[in-house]
Phi, psi and omega in degrees: 000161181272167179296128185282164172286104189274339180198136180275093179231081186301324179298315178296318181299314181295318179299315180296319180295314180296320178295321178297315180298318179298315181294325175297323177291321175299315177302316180297321178296320178296318178294320180302320178290316186293324185286359168293335183248320185251151178290161184299321181298322177292320178297322177299320179301308182296318181300321184275314186296314184279358172278331186299311180300324179296315181294317180298318179298319179295316180297321179294317182294326182268359180076017182258010185299320180298317179293325183290339182253355180255147181211146175258354186216072183303318181292332176298321178291325178297315179295319177299321178294319179298310180296312184295321179293320177299316180296318181295317180298314179296321178298315180294325175297314181295325179299328180282352187240344185230157173298149182302318178298323179292318177302316181295315181296315180295325180297339178292355177288347184306311179300328179295315179294326179299316178297317180298314180293326180298327179297314188271329185260331181250359180057033177286142176274119182247121185257194194303318186297311181290326176296320176297318179298317178298317179299315178301314182297317181291325175296318178299317178298319179298321178297320180294316189273342188305315181298339182263356180272106180209148176251018182292170184276349181296128184299319181294322179294317179294322178297318178297319178298316178297322178297317178299313181296323179295314182289323175298317177298319178298318180295319179296312180295323179295330173298319175296322178302315181299319178297317181295320180294325177302326177280321186294323183291350178290335181234345188247146177284147179306317182301321180293321180295317179296312184294310186289336173294314180298319180294314180294318180297322178298313181295316182294324181296332179295338178294341179272000182305319180288353187256038168104027174299149180231160174280111183290153174295166181302317181293318180289327176298318178297320179296317182293315178296317179298323179297320178295315180294313180296321177298320177295317178297317179298320179297319179296315179297319179299312180295319181295328180302326183281359172275345185240354181206152182289149181300320182295329178285322186276336187306316182298339182288351172303328186284353172296342180300331179292322177296312180296319180296321179295315180296313180294319179299321180289314185289317187267320187248002183055037180266131177243121181300139176282163178297326179293323177296315181296311182296314180296319180298322180297320177294317180296317178298318178301314178298318180295317179295322176299318179296315179299314180298317182294320180293327176293319178298324181279351179075025180279122181270111178248015187303313183292322178294315181294328184293339180248014179277133175251111183301340179238040175089000000 
């Protein structure tokens, strides 16, 4: 079973959720700088490997270590690791090619893909409200990505197109991850899902070693190690938030990531969101909030699935 809601403290829950979202954006910025020098697969290794000690320390401190190391479905964790690692790798590739606000906005397509996959893989009945929400979200994503979709010969244009395709692919795969987690939480503890994902991602990332890993500079090594540690802390804060507040209440705060991404992108990378990014993101957020509201109306509990979701892989 997953970690229960131990106390209804919405203020604490919102604070923990917002801090987690902010730290995930900080982590993304660190990865964005590092992947200028190192390949995405190498960045996945550092992000996953240095997350493990943080998670183990947290599990030990909270008395959840036994749950974090026991599993009833080993292959389920392997599949979650395969999907999640693919999504993380694609995200890191996209971070190196697109502005942080655009990566964040396109990533909001994940709930749309989750609803679509739920129709075909979980046989969920999806009616007008959620279908409308998916339509709004996908139109918003199209508005965001349209300026970057080009087959021209310009290297920067082609790089932007590749970045868009990478983040769209990551969002699609992350949608599959959400469907898989909905099944996995029926038999697995949240702590086990968090731990074994990091372990599997670390192992899978090593398979990319023959494809061009490099010795990072001292500054980039610090960024990569820091990204792993910060990612682990953010994951803990995200999971802890669901101990103090309901998933349906906390879900909309995921969209604060666009604010954080815009601020970090401007301060660190001198990135200014285009009007198409802003307009498209608003549509995507509207669609996402509609989906959250509808699931709350239907009484669908996604707390355990959301508690182990990593917005950036």
